[in-house]
C-alpha positions as CSV (number, residue, x, y, z in Angstrom):
1,X,-0.2,0.1,0.2
2,X,1.5,3.3,-1.2
3,X,0.5,6.3,0.8
4,X,1.2,9.7,-1.1
5,X,2.1,13.0,0.5
6,X,-0.2,16.0,0.7
7,X,0.6,18.6,-1.9
8,X,-2.0,21.6,-1.6
9,X,-5.3,22.9,-2.0
10,X,-6.5,20.3,-4.4
11,X,-5.8,17.6,-2.0
12,X,-7.6,19.3,0.5
13,X,-10.5,19.8,-1.8
14,X,-10.5,16.1,-2.6
15,X,-10.4,15.3,1.2
16,X,-13.4,17.4,2.0
17,X,-15.2,15.9,-1.2
18,X,-14.5,12.2,0.6
19,X,-16.2,13.5,3.7
20,X,-19.1,14.7,2.0
21,X,-19.5,11.5,0.0
22,X,-19.1,9.5,3.3
23,X,-22.0,11.3,4.8
24,X,-24.4,11.0,2.0
25,X,-23.5,7.2,2.0
26,X,-25.0,7.2,5.3
27,X,-23.1,4.2,6.8
28,X,-22.5,3.7,10.4
29,X,-19.4,5.5,10.2
30,X,-19.3,9.0,11.3
31,X,-17.8,11.4,8.8
32,X,-17.0,14.6,10.2
33,X,-18.3,17.9,8.5
34,X,-16.3,19.5,5.7
35,X,-16.0,22.6,8.2
36,X,-14.7,20.4,11.1
37,X,-11.3,19.4,8.9
38,X,-11.0,22.8,7.8
39,X,-11.1,24.2,11.2
40,X,-8.3,21.6,12.6
41,X,-5.9,22.2,9.9
42,X,-6.1,25.9,9.7
43,X,-6.9,26.9,13.3
44,X,-3.6,25.4,15.0
45,X,-0.1,26.6,16.2
46,X,1.4,23.7,14.1
47,X,3.2,25.5,11.1
48,X,1.2,24.7,7.8
49,X,4.6,22.9,6.5
50,X,4.7,20.8,9.5
51,X,1.0,19.6,9.5
52,X,0.9,19.1,5.8
53,X,3.6,16.3,6.3
54,X,1.2,14.6,8.9
55,X,-1.2,13.8,5.9
56,X,-1.2,10.9,3.8
57,X,-3.4,10.1,0.9
58,X,-4.7,6.4,-0.6
59,X,-5.1,7.0,-4.3
60,X,-6.2,5.1,-7.2
61,X,-5.1,7.2,-10.3
62,X,-6.5,10.6,-9.4
63,X,-9.3,9.4,-7.5
64,X,-9.0,9.4,-3.7
65,X,-9.7,6.5,-1.9
66,X,-8.8,7.4,1.8
67,X,-6.8,9.8,4.0
68,X,-5.0,9.7,7.2
69,X,-4.4,13.0,9.5
70,X,-1.7,12.3,12.3
71,X,-2.1,15.0,14.8
72,X,1.0,14.6,17.0
73,X,0.4,17.7,18.9
74,X,-2.6,16.3,20.5
75,X,-1.6,12.6,20.3
76,X,-4.5,11.8,18.0
77,X,-5.3,10.1,14.4
78,X,-8.1,10.5,11.9
79,X,-8.7,7.9,9.0
80,X,-11.4,8.3,6.5
81,X,-11.8,6.1,3.6
82,X,-14.3,6.0,0.4
83,X,-17.7,4.6,1.9
84,X,-17.1,1.6,-0.6
85,X,-13.9,0.9,1.3
86,X,-15.5,0.8,4.7
87,X,-15.0,-2.3,7.1
88,X,-12.4,-3.7,4.3
89,X,-8.9,-4.6,4.4
90,X,-7.9,-1.5,2.9
91,X,-9.6,0.6,5.6
92,X,-7.9,-1.4,8.3
93,X,-4.3,-1.2,6.5
94,X,-4.8,2.6,7.1
95,X,-5.8,2.2,10.5
96,X,-2.7,0.0,11.6
97,X,-0.3,2.4,9.5
98,X,-1.7,5.3,11.4
99,X,-1.3,3.7,14.7
100,X,2.5,2.5,14.2
101,X,3.2,6.0,12.9
102,X,2.0,7.3,16.5
103,X,3.4,4.2,18.5
104,X,6.4,6.3,20.2
105,X,3.6,8.2,22.0
106,X,2.7,7.3,25.7
107,X,-1.0,7.2,24.6
108,X,-2.8,7.7,21.3
109,X,-6.5,8.7,20.6
110,X,-9.0,8.4,17.8
111,X,-12.1,10.5,18.1
112,X,-15.4,10.8,16.4
113,X,-16.3,7.2,16.7
114,X,-20.2,6.8,16.3
115,X,-21.5,4.7,19.0
116,X,-23.2,2.5,16.5
117,X,-20.2,1.9,14.3
118,X,-19.8,-1.7,15.6
119,X,-16.9,-2.5,13.1
120,X,-14.8,0.2,13.8
121,X,-15.3,-0.1,17.6
122,X,-14.4,-4.0,17.3
123,X,-11.1,-3.3,15.4
124,X,-10.2,-0.7,18.0
125,X,-11.0,-3.1,20.9
126,X,-9.2,-5.7,19.3
127,X,-6.1,-3.5,19.0
128,X,-5.8,-2.4,22.7
129,X,-8.1,0.7,22.7
130,X,-10.4,1.5,25.2
131,X,-13.4,3.9,25.4
132,X,-13.1,7.1,27.5
133,X,-16.0,8.1,29.6
134,X,-16.3,11.6,28.2
135,X,-17.6,12.0,24.7
136,X,-18.9,14.2,22.3
137,X,-22.5,14.8,21.7
138,X,-23.9,15.4,18.2
139,X,-26.8,17.6,17.8
140,X,-29.0,18.4,14.8
141,X,-31.9,20.7,13.9
142,X,-34.0,21.0,10.6
143,X,-34.1,24.3,9.2
144,X,-37.9,24.1,7.9
145,X,-40.3,26.5,9.3
146,X,-39.7,30.1,11.0
147,X,-36.6,30.9,12.7
148,X,-37.4,33.7,14.4
149,X,-35.1,34.1,17.9
150,X,-35.0,36.2,20.5
151,X,-33.8,40.0,19.7
152,X,-30.8,41.4,21.3
153,X,-30.7,43.3,24.5
154,X,-30.7,47.0,23.6
155,X,-27.8,48.5,22.1
156,X,-26.2,45.1,21.0
157,X,-25.7,44.2,17.5
158,X,-24.8,41.5,15.2
159,X,-22.2,42.1,12.3
160,X,-19.9,39.8,10.0
161,X,-16.1,39.6,10.8
162,X,-14.1,42.2,9.0
163,X,-11.2,39.6,8.7
164,X,-7.9,40.3,9.9
165,X,-8.7,43.7,11.3
166,X,-10.9,41.7,13.9
167,X,-8.5,39.0,14.7
168,X,-7.5,40.9,18.1
169,X,-11.2,41.7,19.0
170,X,-12.3,37.9,18.3
171,X,-9.4,36.4,20.1
172,X,-10.5,38.3,23.3
173,X,-13.9,36.6,23.4
174,X,-12.3,33.1,22.6
175,X,-9.6,33.3,24.6
176,X,-11.8,34.2,27.9
177,X,-14.7,31.8,26.7
178,X,-12.6,28.8,26.4
179,X,-10.6,29.2,29.4
180,X,-7.3,29.2,27.6
181,X,-4.2,29.5,29.8
182,X,-1.7,30.7,27.1
183,X,-0.7,34.2,27.3
184,X,-2.8,36.5,25.2
185,X,0.0,38.1,23.3
186,X,0.9,34.4,22.1
187,X,-2.6,33.3,21.7
188,X,-4.0,35.9,19.4
189,X,-1.7,35.1,16.5
190,X,-3.2,32.1,15.9
191,X,-6.7,33.5,14.9
192,X,-4.6,36.1,12.6
193,X,-3.2,33.0,10.9
194,X,-6.5,31.5,10.6
195,X,-8.3,34.7,9.0
196,X,-5.4,34.8,6.5
197,X,-5.9,31.2,5.6
198,X,-7.7,30.1,2.2
199,X,-10.6,28.3,4.1
200,X,-11.6,31.7,6.1
201,X,-14.8,33.5,5.0
202,X,-15.5,36.5,7.2
203,X,-19.1,36.4,6.1
204,X,-19.3,32.9,8.2
205,X,-18.0,34.5,11.2
206,X,-20.7,36.3,13.3
207,X,-20.1,38.7,16.1
208,X,-22.5,39.9,18.9
209,X,-21.0,43.5,19.6
210,X,-21.7,45.0,23.0
211,X,-22.3,48.8,23.6
212,X,-18.7,49.5,24.4
213,X,-17.6,47.8,21.1
214,X,-16.2,44.7,22.4
215,X,-17.3,41.3,21.0
216,X,-19.4,39.7,23.4
217,X,-19.9,36.4,21.5
218,X,-19.1,34.8,18.3
219,X,-19.7,31.8,16.0
220,X,-18.5,30.5,12.9
221,X,-20.8,28.5,10.2
222,X,-19.7,26.1,7.7
223,X,-21.9,24.7,4.5
224,X,-21.9,21.1,2.9
225,X,-23.8,21.8,-0.5
226,X,-23.7,18.2,-1.4
227,X,-25.6,16.9,1.9
228,X,-27.3,20.6,2.7
229,X,-26.2,20.5,6.1
230,X,-24.4,23.4,7.9
231,X,-22.1,23.3,11.1
232,X,-21.5,25.5,13.9
233,X,-17.7,25.6,15.2
234,X,-16.9,27.2,17.0
235,X,-19.3,29.1,19.2
236,X,-18.2,31.1,22.4
237,X,-19.5,34.1,24.3
238,X,-17.2,36.0,26.7
239,X,-17.9,35.1,30.6
240,X,-18.6,39.0,31.0
241,X,-21.9,38.5,28.8
242,X,-23.0,35.2,29.6
243,X,-26.6,34.8,30.9
244,X,-27.9,37.4,28.7
245,X,-29.4,35.3,26.0
246,X,-26.7,36.4,23.3
247,X,-25.7,32.9,22.3
248,X,-29.3,32.3,21.6
249,X,-29.7,35.1,19.6
250,X,-26.5,34.6,17.6
251,X,-27.4,30.9,17.0
252,X,-30.7,31.8,15.3
253,X,-28.9,34.2,13.4
254,X,-26.5,31.6,12.1
255,X,-29.4,29.2,11.5
256,X,-31.4,31.8,9.2
257,X,-28.0,32.4,7.2
258,X,-27.5,28.7,6.9
259,X,-31.0,28.4,5.6
260,X,-30.5,31.4,3.2
261,X,-27.4,29.4,1.6
262,X,-29.6,26.3,0.8
263,X,-29.1,24.1,4.2
264,X,-32.0,22.2,5.0
265,X,-30.2,21.3,8.7
266,X,-27.6,22.3,10.9
267,X,-25.4,20.3,13.3
268,X,-23.0,21.1,16.4
269,X,-21.2,19.0,18.5
270,X,-20.8,19.4,22.4
271,X,-18.6,17.8,25.1
272,X,-20.6,15.6,27.1
273,X,-19.3,17.3,30.4
274,X,-20.6,20.7,29.2
275,X,-24.3,20.5,30.0
276,X,-24.5,24.2,29.6
277,X,-23.4,24.2,26.2
278,X,-25.9,21.2,25.2
279,X,-28.7,23.0,27.1
280,X,-28.2,26.2,24.9
281,X,-28.3,24.2,21.5
282,X,-31.5,22.3,22.8
283,X,-32.9,25.7,23.4
284,X,-32.9,26.9,20.1
285,X,-34.2,23.5,18.7
286,X,-31.1,21.4,18.4
287,X,-31.8,17.4,19.3
288,X,-29.5,14.9,20.6
289,X,-28.6,12.4,17.6
290,X,-26.0,10.2,19.2
291,X,-22.7,10.0,21.0
292,X,-19.3,10.4,19.2
293,X,-16.9,8.4,21.2
294,X,-13.3,8.8,22.0
295,X,-10.8,5.5,22.2
296,X,-7.3,5.8,23.6
297,X,-4.6,3.3,23.3
298,X,-1.9,3.7,26.3
299,X,1.4,2.1,26.8
300,X,1.2,-0.6,29.5
């Protein structure tokens, strides 16, 4: 089995299309949203020239059959194949190869394992992986019918990102909302790099602006035209502005925009140990679909 290196955006688009085709096939395997992969690759402190060397592609001529992403910075790997190769020796060859590449680490994880993906779970258990108690909750909301949410408090407003000019503004929100321990001056350049990347679309990042001109909350929406499903990733509200209904108003705005772009449904993921986030999503009509599990292999 010859695995080829990643060479640029043409390969990225092929990887994204494989995910969309996997979703359309509706197998038990959970194919992450196109937006997830773009977020992982470009919102990172890992230099672009480094993460590109951690991707390997399985091709037949010009056709992409599968891909592997090795995320050494977080000790995790992802393997996705064309849905016709699901649960075949080729898929398992890729899984074996990925685990071997990360074998020097004390522990290695694979995330996004659907709770009903019996074949993938069986392979993981047979190869020394164990499930973690913490998991992700996948939520989904259809976009039919009215999407009128609550109005923002007086003097708060919604607007699109202005791109690089808003890098520090948005970083203040995410740094506080997600409790980053990294010094802010080291933290915010990651947002700037992401906004300079080829996958960033300012019109897909929405801010709630406070009366003092601070960004109080933000979210990014992503689209999948093939399956007509949108994604929220990430979503955050600054602690100074929580419990004011801002997140709810922001999500409804995102839902309306996704519907206007032709999406018929929207999805979002939340960590099982974050009931506040799950409650927020349910309050705007999202429903829990299933659990996405994490499996870990540790050195004995």
